[in-house]
N, C-alpha and C positions, 0 to 999 in steps of 0.2 A: 727794868726787867721784872722786878717784883710786882709792879703795878699791872703789867700786862698779864702776869701769871695769875694774880688774884681776880682780875676782871674776866678771865676766861673760864668757862665751865670745865674745860679740860685741864686737869692738874698733872697729867702725865700722858705718855704715849706707849703703845705696845709695838715693839719692833717685831714684825712678822718673820723676817729672816728667810730661812729655807725650811720652815716648819712643814711645808707641804711636800718636802723631799727629805724625809728622815734619814735615808741611807746616804744621801749626798752630804748631809750635815756632818756625819762622822768623817767622811773622806776629806771634806774641805776644812774641817777643824785641824786635822793632821797636816794637810798641805799648807794652810795659811800660817799655822804655828811654826812649821819648819822655815817657811819663807821669812817670817817675822824675825826669827833668830838669825837667819843669814843677813837680813837687813841691819840688825843691830851690830853684828860682828863685822860685816864688810864696811859699812859706813863708819863704824866706830874706829876700825883700824885706819881708814883713810884720814879721819880727823886727827888721830894720834900721830901718824907719820908726818902730816903737814905741820904739826906743832913742834915735834921733836927733831925733825931733820932740817937743818939750816939750809940745805940745798933746795928745799921746797918752799922757802919763804919768798915766794914770788906772787904777783897778782893772780896768775892763773890758778895756782894751788890755794890761794886765799879764797877765791870764788868757789873752788871745788870743795873746800872745807865747809863753806856755808851751805852748799848744795847737799852735802852729806848730813849735816846737822838738821837741815830742813827736812830731808827724807825721813830721818829718825822721828822728828816731831810730828810729821804728817801721818806716818803709819801708827804712831803711838796714840794719836788722837782718835783713831777709829778701830784699829785691829783688836785691842783688848775687849772692846764692846762687842765686836763681831764674834770673837771666840766665846765670850760669855753667852751670847745669844744662841750659839750652836749647842751649848750645854743646857740652856734654859729656854725651851720653846716659848714663843710669844713673850719675850723678855720685856718687862716693864721698866721704863726710864722716866724720871721726873722731868717736868717742864724745864727747870733750870739746867739740869744736866744735859738735856737735849740741846738747849741753846748754846751751852759751852762747847759741846761737840761740833755743832754746826759752825760756830765761830772759828774754832781751831782748824777744821778741815778746809773751810773756804779760805782762811787766811794763808795757810800753807800752800794751797794750790795756786792762789793769785800771786803769792811771793815767788814761787818757782817760775811762773810765766815771765815775770819781770827779770828775775835773776838770770835766766837763760839768755835773755836779750842782752844783759850786761856782759855776760861771758862771750857772746858773739862779737860785741864791740871790742872786747879785749883781744880776741883772735884777729879781728880785722886790723887793728892797729899793729899787732905783732908781726903780721905777714905783709901788709900793704905799706906800712910806715915804720919799719923796724928801727931806723935811726932815731925816730922821735918817741919810740915806745917808752923809754924810761921817764920822759918828760910828761907825756900825755897820760900814761897809766902809772902815775906816782902814787905813793901811799896817801897823799892828800886828796887823790882822786878816787882810788878804788875802794877805800874804806867808806866814804860817803855814798858811793854807788851801791855797795852792799846794804848799807843801813837804809837807804831810800827804798830798796826792793822790799825789805821787811816792813817799812813804814807804809808803803803804798798798799801792800797786801793786807796788812792789819786794818788800815782805814777802810778799804773796800768791804772787808768782812764785818766791821762794826756797823756799817751802813745797812748791809743786807740782813744781818742778824737782827738788828734793831727793827727794821721794817717787818720782819717775819714774826717776831715775838709779840708785836703789837696787834697782830691779827686775831680776831675771835675764832676759836676752835670749838664749835658747839655741836659737832656731829661725831662722825667716826674718828676715833683716835688711834687707829691701826696704821702704822707707817709700813707700807709695803716695800721694804728695803732691808738691807743688812745692818744699817745704822741710821742715825738721824741725819739723813741727807737733805740739804736745803730744798731742792725741787720736790722731793717726796713729801716733805712736811707742808709745803705750800699747797699741795693738792687737797689737804684736809681743811683748809680755811673755809669758813662758811660766809664769805663776803667777797667782794670784788678785789682781785689782786692785780689790777691793771698797772698800778704804780710799781709793784714788785717786778712784773714782767718787763716794763719799760726800763727800770733801773738795771735789771739783769742784762737786757740787751745792750745798754750803754757800757756796762762792765765788760761784757764779752768783746765789744769793739776795742776797749782800752787794754784789756789784759790778754786778749787772744789775737785780735786783728792787728793791732799796732806792733806787738812783739814779733809776730809771724812776718809781717811786712819788713820790719827792721832787720830781722835775721836773714830773710831771703835776699834783701839788697846787699847786706854785708857779705853773704857768701857768693853773690855774683861777682863782687870786686875781689874777694879772696881767690876764687877759682880763676878769674882772669889774670890775677897776679901770678898765681902758681904756674899757669900755662906759659907765661912769658919767661920763666926761669929756664935757662939754656940746658942745664944738665939734668939727666933723669934722676940722679941721686939727690940733687937739690930739690927737685919737685917732690920726690918721695918724702924727704925730710920735712918740707914745708907742709905737705898734706897731713903727715902724721901728727903735727901739732894741733890740728883742728878736727881730725877724723872722729875722735871720741865724742867731742861736743856735738858735731853734726849728727852722729848716730843717735845720741840721746835726744836731740831736738826732733828728729824724724819720728822716733818711737813715741815721745811724749805728746807732741801735737797731733801726730797721726791717730793716736788712741783717742784724744780729746775730740777731734773732728768726727771720727767714726761714732763716738758715743753720742754726740749731739745731733748728728745728721741721720742716725739710724732711725727708721720708722718705728714708732712704738707699736707694741703688739696688742694694746688694750682692745682695739676694735675686733681683733680675732678671738681673744680669749675671754672677753666679758669685762664689765666695769670693775670687778673686784679682783681680777687676776692680772698678772704681769708676766711677760715672757721671762724665762729663767735667765736668758742672756742679758736682759736689761739690768739684772742685779749683778751678774758676774763680770760684765765689762768694766764697771767701776772698780771692781776688785783688782782686775788686771792693771788698771790705771793707778790704783792706790797702793798696791802691794808688789806686783811683779816689776814695775818700772823702778821703784826705789831699790829693789833687790838687784836689778841689772846695772844700775848706774855705777856702783863701785867696780863691778866686774868689767864693764866697758872701759872705764877710765884707767884701770890697772892692767888690762890684758896686753895692750901694745905700748904701754908707757914704761920705758926703761927706768926712769927716775923713781916712779912709785914702786916698781918691783924691787929696785935696789934698796930703797928705803925700808921696805917691808923685810927684806932679807937681813938688813943690818939690825932691824929692831928685834926680830925673832931670836937670833942667837943670844943677844944681850939679855933678854928675858929668861931664856933657857939656862944661861950660865948663872944667873942670880937665884935660880930655884934650888 
């Protein structure tokens, strides 16, 4: 990393942020700060109850605890920098700090893609093969599944971050984004980035295409199994065990697909400008979704709500 840093004339980057919209900076500073606090509180409570309540010591809640921890890490890797940028127009960040931020953001995003696929498999076995569930999704299976999600995401991030920091940045050092986003930084390279583009395409297939296909097939079998349940109460109970995960998957991948398929506005606004929505959509993906996850998983989940109710009085009585 240091070698790439010294060989490049650019020793740091300027984060443009929303400096062209000073009024919006104040509004979004308050909104994102409040959402970040909700993320820390909501996901922190979920992690706490899955650890303290023995009734939640199951594979599904183990994966949910991992998802909550991942959401905290993901937002913490970028939100403090974004908030600081709102207070400091044209925020300057060092080359190494930018590399670390790119690595963490990419790693957390890739890990979540794989983790959601693992959670879909958990729900598939629980509904389609309930008698074999304790055997198939045993502790010897679901712990390595979660570990492999983190390992795959981290490995992919190491590859892309390494390829990026080795590029020469000898021209404009202004990142037209709210943080050090990988694609925004790649635009500043003054050399051919074909290898980066190809590797990004392969990664998209592995971390977006494969999980989406796997989740889709899983839910085809899940829905088919649920529809074969004779009683309406049984169908409702079975669907309630996977409705939260399905909702999170639709929001998560729906936002990703919209973000990557949305036509860029550069041709309309000029080479040095970017549509405001191109900056705010990643904020929705990186802040709003982690805020919604604990709400979605606890809203219709009686076990989680009961665990939270049991936790709150205990804390209140000890005060």
